[in-house]
MIDOSE-1310 file (N, C-alpha, C; in nm, 2 decimals, decimal comma, always signed):
residues 108
mnrl	+10,39/+13,41/+8,24/+10,29/+13,33/+8,26/+10,28/+13,37/+8,40; +10,38/+13,40/+8,46/+10,37/+13,44/+8,67/+10,26/+13,54/+8,61; +10,26/+13,63/+8,55/+10,16/+13,74/+8,58/+9,98/+13,65/+8,60; +9,99/+13,55/+8,48/+9,84/+13,48/+8,42/+9,83/+13,39/+8,60
adkl	+9,93/+13,34/+8,63/+9,90/+13,27/+8,69/+9,88/+13,36/+8,86; +9,89/+13,46/+8,89/+9,86/+13,54/+8,99/+9,73/+13,54/+9,01; +9,70/+13,55/+8,87/+9,49/+13,53/+8,89/+9,43/+13,43/+8,91; +9,56/+13,30/+8,85/+9,41/+13,21/+8,88/+9,34/+13,19/+9,07
tiem	+9,18/+13,15/+9,04/+9,17/+13,08/+9,15/+9,09/+12,97/+9,13; +9,06/+12,92/+9,30/+9,03/+12,76/+9,30/+8,90/+12,73/+9,16; +8,82/+12,82/+9,16/+8,72/+12,82/+9,10/+8,75/+12,77/+9,00; +8,85/+12,83/+8,92/+8,88/+12,86/+8,79/+8,94/+12,71/+8,71
ipdg	+8,96/+12,60/+8,88/+9,01/+12,51/+8,78/+8,90/+12,39/+8,78; +8,93/+12,28/+8,69/+8,79/+12,22/+8,68/+8,77/+12,11/+8,79; +8,61/+12,06/+8,82/+8,63/+12,02/+8,93/+8,69/+11,86/+8,95; +8,76/+11,82/+8,98/+8,79/+11,66/+9,01/+8,93/+11,67/+9,07
iwrt	+9,04/+11,55/+9,07/+9,13/+11,58/+9,12/+9,20/+11,68/+9,18; +9,22/+11,76/+9,08/+9,36/+11,86/+9,08/+9,29/+12,00/+9,15; +9,13/+11,98/+9,15/+9,06/+12,09/+9,25/+9,12/+12,07/+9,39; +9,08/+11,93/+9,41/+9,07/+11,91/+9,56/+9,22/+11,90/+9,62
vaee	+9,28/+11,89/+9,54/+9,48/+11,89/+9,52/+9,46/+12,07/+9,59; +9,41/+12,12/+9,49/+9,46/+12,29/+9,47/+9,43/+12,35/+9,64; +9,28/+12,25/+9,65/+9,20/+12,32/+9,84/+9,25/+12,25/+9,94; +9,38/+12,16/+9,92/+9,40/+12,15/+10,02/+9,54/+12,18/+10,08
igvd	+9,66/+12,18/+9,94/+9,78/+12,28/+9,90/+9,80/+12,40/+9,90; +9,66/+12,50/+9,83/+9,71/+12,61/+9,79/+9,72/+12,63/+9,65; +9,61/+12,68/+9,58/+9,66/+12,71/+9,41/+9,82/+12,71/+9,39; +9,89/+12,84/+9,48/+10,05/+12,88/+9,45/+10,18/+12,74/+9,47
nllk	+10,09/+12,65/+9,56/+10,17/+12,48/+9,57/+10,13/+12,43/+9,48; +10,04/+12,43/+9,41/+9,95/+12,31/+9,29/+10,05/+12,37/+9,18; +10,03/+12,48/+9,11/+10,08/+12,56/+9,00/+10,30/+12,49/+9,06; +10,32/+12,49/+9,20/+10,50/+12,45/+9,20/+10,51/+12,30/+9,18
lael	+10,37/+12,27/+9,23/+10,42/+12,09/+9,15/+10,35/+12,06/+9,03; +10,28/+12,16/+8,96/+10,29/+12,15/+8,82/+10,40/+12,18/+8,75; +10,50/+12,29/+8,81/+10,66/+12,30/+8,73/+10,71/+12,24/+8,74; +10,70/+12,17/+8,86/+10,83/+12,08/+8,93/+10,82/+11,92/+8,83
vgga	+10,66/+11,88/+8,81/+10,68/+11,73/+8,80/+10,55/+11,77/+8,63; +10,49/+11,89/+8,62/+10,41/+11,87/+8,50/+10,43/+11,81/+8,37; +10,34/+11,73/+8,31/+10,41/+11,68/+8,19/+10,42/+11,48/+8,22; +10,46/+11,45/+8,32/+10,52/+11,35/+8,37/+10,42/+11,28/+8,48
niyi	+10,42/+11,13/+8,39/+10,36/+11,03/+8,46/+10,43/+11,01/+8,58; +10,37/+11,02/+8,75/+10,44/+11,00/+8,86/+10,33/+10,90/+8,95; +10,40/+10,85/+9,06/+10,36/+10,74/+9,13/+10,37/+10,84/+9,26; +10,28/+10,85/+9,32/+10,28/+10,92/+9,47/+10,25/+10,84/+9,57
pkae	+10,36/+10,78/+9,63/+10,33/+10,70/+9,74/+10,19/+10,71/+9,86; +10,19/+10,66/+9,93/+10,09/+10,69/+10,04/+10,18/+10,78/+10,15; +10,11/+10,80/+10,20/+10,15/+10,93/+10,31/+10,27/+10,78/+10,44; +10,19/+10,70/+10,42/+10,27/+10,57/+10,56/+10,39/+10,60/+10,50
sfvr	+10,42/+10,58/+10,37/+10,54/+10,52/+10,30/+10,69/+10,64/+10,34; +10,66/+10,78/+10,34/+10,72/+10,86/+10,38/+10,72/+10,86/+10,53; +10,68/+10,80/+10,63/+10,70/+10,82/+10,76/+10,71/+10,70/+10,83; +10,78/+10,60/+10,74/+10,80/+10,42/+10,77/+10,98/+10,47/+10,83
pvly	+11,04/+10,54/+10,79/+11,13/+10,56/+10,90/+11,13/+10,56/+11,00; +11,00/+10,67/+11,06/+11,02/+10,74/+11,18/+10,95/+10,60/+11,31; +10,85/+10,51/+11,20/+10,79/+10,41/+11,32/+10,93/+10,31/+11,31; +11,02/+10,28/+11,22/+11,12/+10,25/+11,23/+11,21/+10,21/+11,37
ekik	+11,23/+10,40/+11,38/+11,30/+10,44/+11,47/+11,23/+10,42/+11,58; +11,10/+10,41/+11,60/+11,02/+10,43/+11,70/+11,02/+10,30/+11,77; +11,04/+10,16/+11,65/+11,05/+10,02/+11,73/+11,19/+9,97/+11,76; +11,28/+10,00/+11,70/+11,44/+9,99/+11,75/+11,43/+10,10/+11,89
eeyn	+11,38/+10,24/+11,96/+11,34/+10,25/+12,04/+11,30/+10,17/+12,16; +11,21/+10,12/+12,12/+11,15/+9,98/+12,26/+11,15/+9,88/+12,25; +11,25/+9,78/+12,18/+11,28/+9,64/+12,14/+11,34/+9,65/+12,21; +11,37/+9,55/+12,33/+11,49/+9,50/+12,41/+11,53/+9,36/+12,38
gyta	+11,50/+9,33/+12,27/+11,57/+9,19/+12,24/+11,42/+9,07/+12,29; +11,33/+9,11/+12,32/+11,22/+9,06/+12,41/+11,04/+9,10/+12,37; +11,04/+9,20/+12,32/+10,93/+9,30/+12,31/+10,89/+9,25/+12,18; +10,92/+9,17/+12,11/+10,88/+9,19/+11,95/+10,74/+9,15/+11,90
pqls	+10,65/+9,06/+12,03/+10,53/+9,01/+12,01/+10,44/+9,16/+12,06; +10,46/+9,20/+12,16/+10,41/+9,34/+12,19/+10,39/+9,46/+12,09; +10,54/+9,48/+12,04/+10,52/+9,61/+11,92/+10,47/+9,53/+11,79; +10,48/+9,41/+11,81/+10,39/+9,36/+11,66/+10,24/+9,41/+11,69
rryg	+10,20/+9,36/+11,79/+10,09/+9,45/+11,80/+10,03/+9,55/+11,81; +10,12/+9,62/+11,87/+10,10/+9,77/+11,91/+10,07/+9,87/+11,76; +10,22/+9,80/+11,67/+10,22/+9,86/+11,57/+10,15/+9,81/+11,42; +10,11/+9,66/+11,44/+10,03/+9,63/+11,29/+10,17/+9,56/+11,18
vter	+10,27/+9,55/+11,28/+10,35/+9,48/+11,20/+10,39/+9,32/+11,25; +10,47/+9,23/+11,16/+10,48/+9,06/+11,20/+10,58/+9,07/+11,32; +10,64/+8,98/+11,38/+10,69/+8,96/+11,47/+10,86/+8,99/+11,40; +10,82/+8,86/+11,28/+10,91/+8,84/+11,24/+11,01/+8,97/+11,12
wirq	+10,96/+9,11/+11,13/+10,94/+9,21/+11,06/+11,04/+9,31/+11,16; +10,99/+9,29/+11,31/+11,07/+9,40/+11,39/+11,17/+9,30/+11,44; +11,21/+9,18/+11,44/+11,32/+9,13/+11,40/+11,43/+9,16/+11,33; +11,38/+9,15/+11,17/+11,44/+9,23/+11,06/+11,48/+9,35/+11,10
icgn	+11,39/+9,41/+11,15/+11,41/+9,59/+11,13/+11,51/+9,63/+11,29; +11,50/+9,51/+11,38/+11,62/+9,58/+11,49/+11,73/+9,42/+11,48; +11,71/+9,36/+11,42/+11,78/+9,26/+11,40/+11,83/+9,17/+11,51; +11,87/+9,06/+11,53/+11,88/+8,90/+11,59/+11,93/+8,99/+11,72
dfpg	+12,03/+9,03/+11,70/+12,18/+9,04/+11,80/+12,13/+9,15/+11,90; +12,05/+9,16/+11,97/+12,04/+9,30/+12,08/+12,15/+9,26/+12,17; +12,19/+9,43/+12,24/+12,27/+9,40/+12,35/+12,23/+9,36/+12,46; +12,26/+9,30/+12,55/+12,21/+9,25/+12,66/+12,15/+9,13/+12,66
qvel	+12,09/+9,10/+12,55/+12,06/+8,98/+12,51/+12,12/+8,84/+12,51; +12,08/+8,73/+12,57/+12,16/+8,64/+12,64/+12,10/+8,49/+12,59; +12,21/+8,40/+12,51/+12,14/+8,29/+12,51/+12,09/+8,21/+12,64; +11,95/+8,09/+12,61/+11,90/+8,02/+12,71/+11,94/+7,98/+12,84
ldyl	+12,06/+7,87/+12,71/+12,13/+7,79/+12,79/+12,23/+7,88/+12,90; +12,31/+7,97/+12,88/+12,32/+8,13/+12,95/+12,31/+8,19/+13,06; +12,17/+8,21/+13,03/+12,08/+8,24/+13,10/+12,06/+8,13/+13,22; +11,98/+8,01/+13,18/+12,00/+7,92/+13,26/+12,11/+7,89/+13,35
aele	+12,24/+7,87/+13,30/+12,37/+7,88/+13,36/+12,33/+7,95/+13,47; +12,35/+8,10/+13,44/+12,33/+8,18/+13,55/+12,26/+8,18/+13,65; +12,13/+8,16/+13,62/+12,00/+8,08/+13,68/+12,11/+8,04/+13,81; +12,14/+7,95/+13,79/+12,19/+7,81/+13,87/+12,29/+7,86/+13,95
nsrk	+12,38/+7,91/+13,86/+12,46/+7,98/+14,01/+12,41/+8,09/+14,12; +12,33/+8,19/+14,06/+12,29/+8,20/+14,16/+12,26/+8,19/+14,27; +12,14/+8,08/+14,25/+12,08/+7,99/+14,33/+12,18/+7,88/+14,51; +12,28/+7,91/+14,41/+12,43/+7,82/+14,51/+12,47/+7,94/+14,62
C-alpha cells in the first residue's frame, strides 16, 4: 500500500472536502489521517475549541477582581463566564465594607 500511496497526487483525489483537506494539509498528512481514523464517524471540533485553554489562561492573567466587564467585551464572553474561569475569590480583593472601613481609617 505504501508504494501506491507514494504515487497519489492531489489531482487524483475527487473534488470535494477531501481534496480541499489535501490541499491544506498535503496528501501525505491526508493519508496519515485516513490511517488513523479511516472508516470511523468522527466529529472534528472548531479550532476555537482547541485554543480555548489559551484564552482562559490569558483571561486569568489579566483578571484582577475588577476587570470582568472589560475582559468580557475584549474576549466576547460574559462577565459571569469570566468569574467562573477566574473564581470569585481573587487574592487582594477586599469586601466593600472592609474597603470602606480602611478608607475611613486612612482619612483620620
